[in-house]
DRENBAFI-614342 format. One line per field, with one value per residue (C-alpha): residue number from 1; residue in three letters; x, y, z. Coordinates in steps of 0.05 Angstrom, whole numbers. Layout:
num	NUM_...
residuo	ala_...
X	X_...
Y	Y_...
Z	Z_...
//
This chain:
num	1_2_3_4_5_6_7_8_9_10_11_12_13_14_15_16_17_18_19_20_21_22_23_24_25_26_27_28_29_30_31_32_33_34_35_36_37_38_39_40_41_42_43_44_45_46_47_48_49_50_51_52_53_54_55_56_57_58_59_60_61_62_63_64_65_66_67_68_69_70_71_72_73_74_75_76_77_78_79_80_81_82_83_84_85_86_87_88_89_90_91_92_93_94_95_96_97_98_99_100_101_102_103_104_105_106_107_108_109_110_111_112_113_114_115_116_117_118_119_120_121_122_123_124_125_126_127_128_129_130_131_132_133_134_135_136_137_138_139_140_141_142_143_144_145_146_147_148_149_150_151_152_153_154_155_156_157_158_159_160_161_162_163_164_165_166_167_168_169_170_171_172_173_174_175_176_177_178_179_180_181_182_183_184_185_186_187_188_189_190_191_192_193_194_195_196_197_198_199_200_201_202_203_204_205_206_207_208_209_210_211_212_213_214_215_216_217_218_219_220_221_222_223_224_225_226_227_228_229_230_231_232_233_234_235_236_237_238_239_240_241_242_243_244_245_246_247_248_249_250_251_252_253_254_255_256_257_258_259_260_261_262_263_264_265_266_267_268_269_270_271_272_273_274_275_276_277_278_279_280_281_282_283_284_285_286_287_288_289_290_291_292_293_294_295_296_297_298_299_300_301_302_303_304_305_306_307_308_309_310_311_312_313_314_315_316_317_318_319_320_321_322_323_324_325_326_327_328_329_330_331_332_333_334_335_336_337_338_339_340_341_342_343_344_345_346_347_348_349_350_351_352_353_354_355_356_357_358_359_360_361_362_363_364_365_366_367_368_369_370_371_372_373_374_375_376_377_378_379_380_381_382_383_384_385_386_387_388_389_390_391_392_393_394_395_396_397_398_399_400_401_402_403_404_405_406_407_408_409_410_411_412_413_414_415_416_417_418_419_420_421_422_423_424_425_426_427_428_429_430_431_432_433_434_435_436
residuo	met_lys_asn_lys_ile_phe_ser_thr_ser_ile_phe_thr_val_met_phe_trp_ser_leu_leu_phe_pro_thr_ile_val_leu_ala_gln_ser_pro_asp_gln_arg_met_pro_val_lys_val_ala_ala_glu_gly_phe_pro_phe_asp_met_pro_gln_thr_arg_ala_thr_ser_phe_asn_leu_pro_asp_leu_leu_asn_gly_gly_asp_thr_met_met_tyr_ala_phe_leu_his_ile_ser_gln_phe_leu_pro_thr_thr_ile_ile_ala_his_ser_ser_pro_val_met_pro_leu_glu_lys_val_leu_lys_pro_glu_val_gly_lys_val_lys_leu_ser_thr_his_leu_gly_lys_leu_asn_leu_asp_glu_tyr_leu_ala_asn_ser_gln_ser_tyr_val_gln_ala_tyr_leu_val_ile_tyr_lys_gly_lys_ile_val_tyr_glu_lys_tyr_pro_gly_met_lys_glu_thr_asp_ser_his_val_trp_ala_ser_asn_gly_lys_ile_leu_thr_ser_leu_val_ile_ala_leu_leu_ala_gln_glu_gly_lys_ile_asp_val_lys_lys_thr_ile_gly_phe_tyr_ile_pro_asp_phe_lys_asp_thr_val_trp_gln_asp_ile_pro_val_ile_asp_val_leu_asp_met_ala_thr_gly_thr_asp_val_val_glu_asn_asp_lys_thr_arg_ser_asp_pro_asn_ser_ile_ala_thr_arg_leu_phe_gln_ser_ile_met_gly_val_lys_ser_ala_thr_gly_thr_leu_glu_ser_his_thr_asn_val_leu_lys_ser_ala_lys_lys_thr_ala_pro_pro_gly_gln_ala_phe_glu_tyr_ala_ser_gly_val_thr_gln_met_leu_val_leu_leu_ala_glu_ala_val_glu_gln_lys_arg_trp_ala_asp_ile_phe_glu_lys_arg_val_trp_ser_lys_met_gly_val_glu_ser_asp_met_leu_ile_pro_leu_thr_pro_asp_gly_ile_ala_ala_val_gln_gly_leu_val_ser_ser_arg_leu_arg_asp_leu_gly_arg_leu_gly_met_leu_tyr_thr_pro_ser_trp_arg_lys_ala_ser_asn_glu_lys_ile_val_ser_lys_lys_met_leu_thr_asp_ile_gln_asn_gly_cys_arg_pro_glu_ile_phe_asn_lys_gly_his_met_gly_ile_ala_met_ala_lys_arg_phe_ala_glu_gln_pro_lys_cys_asn_gly_trp_gln_trp_asp_ala_val_phe_his_asp_gly_asp_ile_tyr_lys_ser_gly_leu_met_gly_gln_gly_leu_tyr_ile_ser_pro_ser_arg_asp_leu_thr_ile_val_trp_phe_ser_ala_asp_lys_thr_ala_ser_val_thr_gly_tyr_ser_arg_ala_ile_ala_thr_ser_gly_leu_phe_pro
X	1915_1841_1812_1741_1711_1657_1618_1643_1631_1605_1678_1672_1626_1666_1730_1695_1670_1740_1771_1719_1702_1676_1613_1586_1567_1585_1538_1531_1539_1465_1448_1491_1473_1503_1568_1540_1495_1556_1565_1492_1473_1458_1386_1354_1346_1419_1444_1488_1500_1532_1464_1438_1440_1489_1497_1560_1569_1566_1623_1667_1658_1663_1588_1541_1558_1633_1623_1584_1632_1695_1664_1640_1695_1687_1616_1639_1705_1738_1776_1833_1827_1892_1872_1898_1934_1977_1946_1917_1961_1911_1930_1924_1884_1912_1871_1901_1844_1893_1901_1829_1845_1898_1873_1879_1852_1808_1756_1705_1743_1794_1773_1805_1805_1746_1705_1726_1707_1640_1625_1572_1610_1679_1661_1718_1698_1751_1814_1867_1930_1979_2037_2090_2044_1984_1920_1917_1860_1807_1740_1693_1642_1628_1640_1643_1711_1702_1689_1741_1752_1790_1860_1861_1932_1958_1963_2020_2070_2057_2089_2152_2155_2154_2209_2251_2244_2265_2324_2344_2344_2390_2338_2331_2383_2344_2398_2385_2330_2260_2282_2336_2283_2223_2241_2170_2183_2246_2237_2189_2203_2211_2271_2322_2286_2321_2278_2294_2262_2199_2199_2206_2155_2206_2202_2199_2141_2071_2038_2033_1966_1941_1879_1900_1914_1852_1809_1842_1808_1872_1921_1957_1925_1855_1869_1901_1839_1796_1838_1834_1758_1747_1721_1732_1779_1761_1778_1727_1777_1785_1859_1900_1933_2002_1994_1972_2036_2078_2050_2079_2124_2185_2174_2240_2301_2284_2302_2286_2219_2167_2107_2051_2023_1987_2018_2087_2060_2030_2099_2125_2071_2094_2167_2156_2116_2170_2226_2188_2146_2088_2025_2034_1983_2021_2087_2057_2021_2084_2131_2084_2011_2021_2073_2029_1980_1924_1850_1822_1833_1862_1821_1858_1816_1841_1842_1804_1870_1887_1936_1930_1904_1949_1953_1890_1839_1868_1821_1825_1804_1833_1872_1906_1928_1955_1992_2023_2047_2076_2124_2163_2168_2204_2139_2138_2138_2067_2044_2086_2122_2181_2218_2196_2220_2295_2333_2362_2293_2271_2336_2329_2261_2283_2353_2357_2303_2319_2297_2318_2261_2207_2180_2189_2123_2053_2050_2108_2073_2008_2041_2069_1999_1968_2012_2028_2099_2151_2168_2239_2223_2185_2210_2194_2121_2114_2086_2123_2185_2194_2259_2250_2243_2167_2135_2065_2022_1956_1895_1835_1780_1825_1852_1918_1978_2027_2086_2136_2189_2229_2166_2143_2077_2029_1967_1917_1848_1793_1750_1697_1715_1745_1777_1820_1825_1835_1905_1939_1919_1969_2029_1999_1991_2061_2092_2046_2094_2047_2094_2166
Y	2582_2589_2578_2558_2542_2490_2467_2419_2347_2279_2261_2284_2224_2180_2185_2173_2108_2092_2104_2064_2005_1962_2004_1990_1931_1919_1937_1872_1871_1857_1921_1966_2004_1974_2009_2031_2079_2122_2128_2135_2182_2175_2177_2246_2236_2216_2257_2313_2359_2354_2364_2298_2234_2184_2109_2093_2022_2052_2099_2047_1990_2026_2031_2078_2140_2133_2118_2183_2223_2201_2228_2293_2313_2388_2386_2366_2398_2466_2456_2488_2482_2476_2495_2458_2514_2481_2456_2387_2331_2279_2206_2165_2101_2036_1985_1918_1870_1818_1861_1844_1769_1770_1725_1731_1695_1745_1744_1732_1672_1665_1717_1754_1830_1839_1790_1822_1892_1867_1831_1868_1855_1880_1954_1978_2045_2056_2022_2049_2020_2066_2035_2079_2138_2106_2080_2005_1990_2035_2020_2060_2013_2059_2131_2177_2188_2263_2252_2270_2218_2218_2187_2168_2153_2155_2230_2216_2209_2281_2304_2263_2289_2360_2345_2311_2373_2419_2373_2376_2451_2447_2473_2409_2357_2294_2274_2335_2336_2365_2410_2440_2463_2477_2519_2513_2438_2446_2417_2365_2292_2314_2357_2301_2259_2260_2279_2213_2175_2217_2202_2128_2127_2103_2158_2116_2157_2143_2173_2102_2080_2009_1976_1993_2067_2077_2051_2094_2163_2192_2167_2214_2179_2191_2263_2279_2257_2297_2359_2350_2343_2398_2349_2359_2309_2263_2319_2364_2411_2428_2415_2445_2399_2425_2420_2347_2331_2369_2325_2261_2219_2176_2100_2077_2105_2132_2091_2023_2002_2020_2043_2071_2138_2196_2241_2234_2253_2316_2332_2334_2384_2428_2418_2443_2503_2521_2518_2556_2601_2586_2544_2472_2477_2536_2498_2437_2478_2516_2455_2400_2411_2474_2438_2378_2370_2348_2349_2374_2414_2381_2387_2390_2393_2436_2428_2482_2518_2517_2459_2418_2348_2313_2250_2221_2270_2295_2287_2288_2250_2180_2198_2255_2206_2165_2225_2236_2164_2175_2226_2166_2132_2144_2171_2232_2277_2255_2280_2341_2397_2391_2332_2334_2268_2262_2198_2209_2217_2150_2117_2142_2107_2043_2033_2080_2043_2000_1926_1917_1962_1938_1878_1906_1944_1920_1949_1909_1844_1870_1886_1816_1787_1835_1814_1743_1764_1796_1867_1890_1950_2015_2086_2159_2148_2090_2027_1976_1974_1909_1875_1894_1968_1972_2017_2018_2062_2042_2081_2069_2027_2001_2062_2047_2072_2022_2042_1999_2048_1993_1972_2044_2022_2059_2028_2066_2051_2078_2033_2032_1963_1948_1882_1918_1852_1892_1911_1847_1854_1910_1866_1808_1854_1881_1811_1778_1784_1832_1889_1866
Z	1566_1577_1646_1661_1729_1738_1798_1851_1836_1848_1856_1928_1936_1889_1928_1994_1963_1937_2004_2044_1999_2057_2063_1993_1950_1878_1822_1784_1708_1697_1735_1692_1630_1566_1550_1483_1521_1533_1458_1438_1494_1568_1593_1600_1675_1686_1747_1723_1783_1851_1884_1855_1895_1866_1873_1912_1885_1815_1832_1865_1815_1749_1744_1708_1749_1740_1666_1660_1704_1667_1603_1634_1684_1671_1697_1766_1785_1777_1712_1673_1598_1558_1487_1426_1389_1335_1270_1277_1250_1223_1235_1172_1177_1150_1186_1204_1221_1248_1310_1330_1327_1381_1437_1513_1574_1611_1666_1610_1581_1525_1474_1417_1422_1375_1417_1482_1459_1434_1499_1539_1604_1582_1590_1547_1519_1466_1439_1392_1362_1325_1285_1252_1261_1228_1260_1249_1297_1327_1360_1404_1436_1494_1473_1413_1381_1395_1470_1522_1576_1642_1636_1710_1732_1660_1675_1724_1667_1647_1711_1699_1627_1652_1703_1649_1605_1662_1676_1603_1608_1669_1717_1757_1778_1797_1846_1888_1940_1943_1999_1954_1904_1948_2008_2033_2045_2087_2156_2128_2109_2036_2052_2043_1990_1922_1863_1829_1887_1878_1804_1818_1874_1924_1976_2040_2067_2091_2030_2001_1973_1988_2017_2088_2076_2033_2090_2142_2149_2180_2127_2080_2020_2048_2069_2003_1965_2013_2001_1926_1929_1980_2033_2107_2141_2198_2246_2213_2180_2106_2095_2040_1989_2006_2082_2076_2038_2089_2144_2114_2158_2142_2143_2111_2076_2006_1945_1976_1948_1894_1935_1893_1915_1881_1933_1904_1835_1865_1894_1823_1806_1864_1844_1773_1798_1849_1797_1742_1787_1741_1746_1724_1667_1638_1641_1607_1554_1534_1531_1507_1487_1446_1403_1389_1331_1377_1360_1426_1489_1551_1614_1681_1745_1802_1877_1917_1927_1853_1846_1783_1799_1748_1790_1760_1732_1666_1607_1531_1469_1459_1397_1434_1489_1431_1403_1472_1470_1401_1429_1456_1388_1322_1294_1339_1277_1262_1331_1343_1305_1352_1384_1457_1485_1475_1468_1538_1568_1540_1560_1631_1635_1601_1629_1688_1728_1788_1785_1858_1883_1836_1873_1943_1937_1923_1852_1825_1843_1814_1747_1742_1752_1703_1646_1667_1656_1702_1679_1691_1734_1742_1736_1723_1742_1692_1725_1684_1640_1602_1583_1510_1528_1524_1577_1608_1652_1683_1707_1752_1721_1666_1630_1595_1557_1527_1484_1446_1422_1385_1347_1336_1368_1414_1445_1486_1515_1559_1603_1657_1685_1753_1730_1679_1640_1576_1599_1578_1505_1497_1512_1473_1411_1418_1422_1371_1313_1276_1290_1284
//
């Protein structure tokens, strides 16, 4: 694995704006650059260093600064580079124009996918549909196909994949507790929390992310972001990522409700490192990325104390996110030289999830609204599992990964839009009848 360190970022500012949204106003669509600028080239005077003044509304509302930053993450944060080492496995193109005709009601009106992507206010940067290992739809209205883009919270499922692989090797029993595997977390709230409850974001702790905790300068959610970005806390101290997680408190018994939190994802990073006694990026490279026929390197930003920020800052090309999704489909051979996701791993996600905890947290309700359909449950860091076995993961500003294993279908997209209206097209495409 190659390591390369870059300067600290505008994300220090960005996460302050995310955490304290009441202090900024939205950047209206008519104030924003056209999304095609990201593909054709940003202006010469576009701020590119941490010393430059940035527009906070831009950062919070998926504006120009965030659009730039999500395409240039390695300019702003210390970053580990996981090189693509296996021969590239090209994805054959057999375009299916009907995909672009699938309609959906969005915040811009009822539009088919082609119309939505072409609309100047959709701010979708790239969209890709892979069926049986072949590209059937691909458009890049707001980036070049060779650009790497931040996955946002789509990166969370990489942590559960690593844990699943370690469990398959007999190194982790998900019924055992965090304290069993990480001695450093004994005598903390994590000591008695089963690994499966961390995987399912049902820890019963105050690490939860919602409007209230993001606006509280003393919350675990706020402090964790500060520790990741190297920003001093409200008390004026620079806290370590690990110490913030250790300070979490119990709010309810574990396993009761799906409460979304990046902190629990980062616990999975620490769990893998404790079990393997290796850095997370090395573990992932050995077991996943090095076996895949990807086109590009993966970029993983690091906290100041060297912890991989997998919870939301992983970056790669869109097709390589698509290849990652293909590992969960029958066409995995066209993405990897070895079967990585076993049948049991997929079954654990689809059938091992717990519907009874899904709607007890804010994210379960949000997923139902996003798709105008009630998913069955969440699990293993996936935000939604549908009754037909399809699985979905979301990311800040509308990033998305949707997989239909039974249809051998993978849909991925990058976006710079706070509304995330593009999300619903994935489910509409999967259930359109075009891919029986």
